[in-house]
Each structure stands twice: as structure tokens, then as C-alpha cells.
C-alpha positions, 0 to 999 in steps of 0.5 A: 083222587090221591091214589091217582096222583100217587100213581102218576107220580110213580109213573113219572119217577119210573119214566125218569129212571128209564130215561136216565138209565138209557142215557147212562148206557149211551154214555158208557158206550161212548166212553168205551168207543175206540179212537182211531190213532196212527201208530209206529213200532219202535225199532233200532236204527241210527240217529243222524245229527245234522246242521240245517241252514237256509238263505238266498243263493249267490253266483260265485262270480259277479263281475261289474264291467265299468267304463275306462274312458269318459265318453258317450255310449254309441251302441250296445251290442248284447241283449239283456240276459244272454250268455257272453264269451270272454273278450266279446264286445259288449258296447262301443263308445263314441270315439270321435273326440278320442281319435282327434286327441290321438291325431293331435298327440301324434302331430305334437310328438312329431313336431317335438321330436324334430325340435329335440333333434335340433336341440340335441345337435346344438347341445353337442356343438356347444359341448365341443366349443366348451372344451376349447373355451370357445363358449362360456359355461353359461351359454353351454348350460343354456343349450343343455337346459333347452335340450333336457326340456325338449327331451322331457317334452318328447317323453310327455308326448309319447306318454300322452299318445300311448294313453290316448291310443289305449283310450281309443281301444277302450271305446270297445268294451269287452267281456272280462269273463264268460257268463251271462248278462244279469244287469245293464246300467246304461242306455245308448246315448248316455254319457258315462264317466270313467269308472261308471258302471256298465254291466254285471256279468255272472258266471253261473257255473258255480253258485253258493249259499251264504248262511250265518252260523252261531258259535255253538253251530261252528263248534260242532263242525270240523273246521280243519276239514272244512278248510282242507277238503270241505264237508258234503252238504245237500241243498234243496230249493223251492223251485225244484222240490223233488231235487236234491243238489250236492254241495260242499261247505268249504268256508267259515269266516274266521272272525264273527261279525258285529252280530256275533255270527259267522258267515259260511259258504256252501258251494254248488256246481251249476253247469245247467244253470238250474239254480239262479241267484236269489233263489231261496235254498235250504241246506244240511250237512251231517254233524254226527251219526249215532248208530244202532240205537232204540229210537222213536219219532219226535212227534210221538213225544208229549213234552218238550224234547231235550237231549238226556231228559225225561219225556212221556208218550202213549204206548198201545198195550196187548188189549189195544188200550193207551198207556201213558209211559215215561221215557228218557231220551238221549241223542236226537235228530230232526225226526227221531229221538234215542230212547234210553229208558222206558221202551223196548224194540217192538213196542207200539207208540202212538204218533197221530191222535195222541193229543185227544186220548187219555190213559186207558183209552181203547184204541183203533190203531193204524200203521204209519204206512197207512197214515204217513211217511216213514220219517214219522211225520204222519199225515192222515190220508183222505178218504 
């Protein structure tokens, strides 16, 4: 009986040993299974340092058309959103009261001019009589005072008539600029006081981006060049993701605002009105170019990237194993970092999949053209 038990125990031990050996072999096989990664060959090229900005687009000219008289809106002659020409009539006010004032002013002027002629004649007669002592100085002074009062009254009548006639012209509101009607503030029948807003007209042919810059960003720009000739810039908008618009940085605020930021202006020509006010835009301009350097994609670096500091990455050796490599980086742009130590041209660096590999890991490599775009922003292709 004891022999049977011994044989069973030995069989169990042997079985367990076989199972453990099989599991161990599977684990070993799993450990050496190559992982797929995206790689890129280190090459020489240029580092392009850029200033990146963003914000909403604004028409360069946004003119508010205001009422120059106090009157009731009679008719609106333009439709919202349409293009208008300079001096085109946009709106008319009810001019009945102003015409009545103009007629009354004309009548008052004619009456007072007749009175002025009479008083001028009386003053002239008394001047001659005064010379011959036929009238007293007091009488002459009274006639002269009446004449001067009449003269002042006629001047006042003329000024009032001129102002009334101008108001009559202002009952027809004309477009001060060429552009399109972006906003209307009144309806027919509204009573509008002098200075009240009527329309907003925007000249769409030029538009600008107004981002704010820090003092560090301003310090990287050639301020004199900005003021004299402008710095070329590229602008993109979400509405046209495949199109790049050309613009110029031509203005930087000379004094920082309360938040210690400097307003800047990037101007763009917009003849076809593709760009509209309020569109979100992103702009960039070249600050500096570092030519002929050894460079690697920033996405391949394992640590936080800072210029002129050490970092690390995974390279691929001749046996297609991952090797943790220490490097030193120099200048950087948005996509690449200059490699000053640790790599040479022709080395292969892991860009995609670096987060899940360890030093010595066997790799199955795929080129950047298989995984993503040439900038180093690798994206796995769908099967």
C-alpha cells in the first residue's frame, strides 16, 4: 500500500515538473517575442525655430455708422450681410419736421434781412445827422445798436438755415466706406437720437490676427524689422484645414498691458472674403534657423525636453534589440531636437512604441513612412 502511495506521489511530482517546465518555456518564448515599433533614421537637417500664436480674426476696418440727426427711421434700403459701395444710401429718416424747420428758417432769414436793410439805412442817416449835430449822440447810439442787433440776428438766421439744410441732407444716410453690412442696430419706425448707432460696415479686404505676446517672445523678434517691413507669417484656420494663408507681423504694442502682455497684429489680404471675423486662427513666424545639424524627432525622447540638457531614447542595434541611449540636445523646434551627443547620422531611433519596451527588448521595426508623416508625428496605420 505504501509503495502505491509512493508511486502516486512520484507521478504527481513528475507531472508538476513537466507542467512547470512547459510554462517556463512559454514564458521564455513570450519574453523574447519581438515588439512592433515605429522607427526613424537619424539624419542631418535644419532646426527652424518658430513663434506660434493663436486667436480670433478681426476685420481691419469696422466702421460704425451713426445718426447725425434726431429723427424717426423711414426706410432701410439695404439687406443685412450684403456688400455696399461708398456713398450708397443705406437708410432714410422721416424729414417732414426738418423740412418744416428749414422752411421756417428761410422765412425768418428773409424777414430779418429786410429789417436789417431798414436798420442799416436808419443808422446811415443818423451818422450823417450826427456829423452836423442834428441828432444827439444818444440817438445815434440807439440806431447803431439796433443795426448791430439786426446784423447779429441775420447771421444767426443764416447759421440756423445752414444747419437745418445740412440736417435735411443727413436724413439720407450714406455708406462712408466700401464693405459689407455686418450688423444693423435699428428697425423701420425706430426713433433714433443724434449719435445713435445704425449699422456696422466692415471692409473685408484686409483682416488681422491680434494675439498677445510675452516679453520673452517679444525679445526673440526683430522689432525694427517688424516696424519697417514686417515679418512674414503663415496663418491657418479650422475652416480651411488644408490651406495656408500668407500674412505679415507689422505691429507690436510699445507698452505692455495690465497683464504684462504685448498686443501684436498679423495682417492678411482677404480679397475673396474667405476669412471672416471671429474665425479661430493659428499663426507662426520664423524666429531663427539653425542649419545642418543632427536632429531627432522630439517624440522619440523619453524625458522632458529642454535645450542644452541631457535626455534619453531607445535606439535599435544591429541585432534589432532596443538599447537605452543617453543623448544631449541643443536647439529645438516644434518637431525636432538637435542632437549634440550620443547619436550619429544613420542611427535608428524608436519613435512609436517606446513607452512599452525595455533595454534589450527584441524589436520588429517599421519605418516612419509606414507609421506616419515625415515630421516625426507617428500615427499607426489601420489594418
